[in-house]
N, C-alpha and C positions, 0 to 999 in steps of 0.2 A: 673767797667768794666775791662775786660782782653781782649785784642785783639785774644786771643786763645781760647776765649770762648765768644760768641757775638751774638746777634740778627741780623737778616738779615737787619731790617731797620737801625740800629746803622751802620753796616758795610757799607750799601749803602751811606749812610749818609758821613762817613768819605771818602771812596773813591770816592765820587764825588765831593768832597771839593777841592778846590784851595789849592795850597801848604802852603800857610802861615796859610790858616783856618784848614787845615788837622793836621798840627803840634801843633796847638793852644789846638784842641779837644784833641789830644794825652797827651799833658801836662797836661790838665785839669783834663784828668780820672786819669793820674798817681798820681797826688797830691791827688785826692779823694781816690786812693789806698792808699797810704800811709798813709793819715788820718785813715782810717779804719784800717790799720794794727796797729798804734798805739793807737787805742781805743778813738780816738779823735773826730769821727764821725760816727754816725749810717748811716745804707743804708737808703738813700731817697726813698720815695715814687714814682710811676709811675705817672709821670706830664700828661699823655696824656691816660693811663690805663681808667679813669673814662668817659672820652669823648667818647672812643670807645665802652664802655659797654652802653652808653645812644644811642649811634648810631644805635648799634644794636637791640636795645628794640624800637626805632625809626622804624626800617625796620618792626620788627615783630608786630607793632602796639599797643605796650604796653604803649608808652610813646609820647611824642611830644618834639624832639631834642631841639627846640626852648626856651621851658619852662625849660626843665632840664638843658640847657647851662646856663640860670639866675640863676637857683637854685645853679648851680656849682660854679659861680662866687660869690653868697652871701656866699658862706661856704668857699672861700679861695680867697681873693682878687688878688693874683698874676695871676689867670686864666683871667682878665678882658680882656686882651689885644687880645690874642691868641685864646680862647674859641670861641669868636663869628666869627672868619675867619675861624675856623677850621669847626663850624656849618653851614656857608655860603657854603663854598667848598663841604662837604660831601653831602648836600641836592641839590647842583647843578648836582654833579655826580649822585645821587639817580633818580634825575628826568629825565636826559640824559640815565641813565639805563633801566629804565622803558620804555621810549619812543622806545630804541632801541630793546627791545623785544617784546613792545606792550602787554606784558603777566604780572603778578602779581609776584614779587620775593617773594618767601616765604624762611624763615630762616630755615636751618636745624635743626635737633633736639641737635646737638653739632656743638661746634666750634672743629678747626682742629689745631692739634699741631705736630711738628716734630722735632727731633733732630738728626743729623746725623755728623759723623766724617769725616775729611779728614786728615789722618794720616800724610800724608807725608808734610802737612803744619802746622802741630802742631794745628788743628783748630777743634772746636766744635761748629757748627753753629745751631742756636737756630730759628726756625721760629714759631712763638705762635700766637694766637689770631685771627687767619684767619677766618674769616666770610662765613660760608657756606650758598649759596642760590640754591633754588631749582626752576626752572620753570615750567610752567605746561607741556611742554614736557620733564620733569625729566632730563633735562642736568643740570649737575651740574656747579657751579660757585663759586670758593672759592676766595675770595676777600682779599689781605694782605695789612694792612694800612703801608704807608711811611709818618712819620712825620718829617718834617724838617722846620725851619724857615728861616734858612740861604740863601737857594737855592732849585731849583727846580729839580724834578727827570726827567732826560733826557732819550733819548730813548735807548741810548748806554746802561745806567746803567741799566734801566729797562730790556734789554735784559738780561744783566748777573744776576739780580735778578729773573726772569723767569727761566732762565737755572737752576739756584740753586733751586728754588722751584720745578722743575720737578725732580731734586735729591733726595728731601725729600718726595716727595708725588707721588711717582713710579704707584699708583693705578690709577691716573688722567691724562687725556690728557692735552698736552700744551695749548690747546683752551679754558681749563676749568680752568685755572690759571689766577690770575690778580694782579696786583698791583696799589694799588691806592694812587697818590699824594694827601693827603686830604686837604691840604691848597689850591691847585689848583684848587681841583674839578676834576682832570683828571687822566683816567687810562690808562694801558698798559695791553695788555692781547695777549694769542696767536691768539685770534680772530682778533685783529686789527693790530699786527706788526708780521715780521717773524725774526726768528733766523738767524744771517747770519754764523754761524759755527765757527766763532773766540771767542764766548763769554768764553769759558773756557780758555783758552790763556791769555784774556784780564784780567779775576778774578786773574788767578794765578800770573801773573807779577807784577799787581798791590798790591795784598795783600802781595805778598813776599817784596816788596819795604816796604810798610806798617809796617811789621813784623819786619823788619829790622831797621827802623827808631823807632819803639816803643822799641825794645831791646836797641839799642844804648842810647836811654835816660833814661832807667830803672836805672842805677847807679847813675845818677843825683839826681834821688829821694829815694837813701837807699833803692831801691828794688832790689833783686838778680833776 
């Protein structure tokens, strides 16, 4: 990972972390970047990707998430602690979402992805694997997963995340955008929370601090 080319989930995780945890994450990523540069480590797989693929298949009715979770754990023992928690959280959210709309949630034919640059911050932001849902009223619902075992997504950072999503998915209204804290089974959307108007400033000031910390630590790990 580089701070200058980062996914929204990772960015929200770092920005929402306590100071000590934020620096720990930065140092860990810099160690990984150095190892890859020295060809000592290959790029690792996406730990959460298989779960999210199974979750989307569950919503589409192609599989049962509890069964596929057991199968994923059998394939790789390191998933045994977190995957059941992810499964419980996702199914909790799905039940509430279906009850809220009182309509079937039908997956769209495609997932949604976007990337956009914020040149003055030297940032390329990636928002990938957004699950598209369609209700019977044809109202879209774009659900972006937040995966973090260390802390929960707060309303403050959810507002910032929704603001950034709206910059990437300009063809959708804010109330069609949603961020799901999968472990907690709790989501934030333009339907449930209002932006205060300070989200851009919160994001910029905190990202600039993060970038300064990252840049200052890079020489320590032999990175320019």
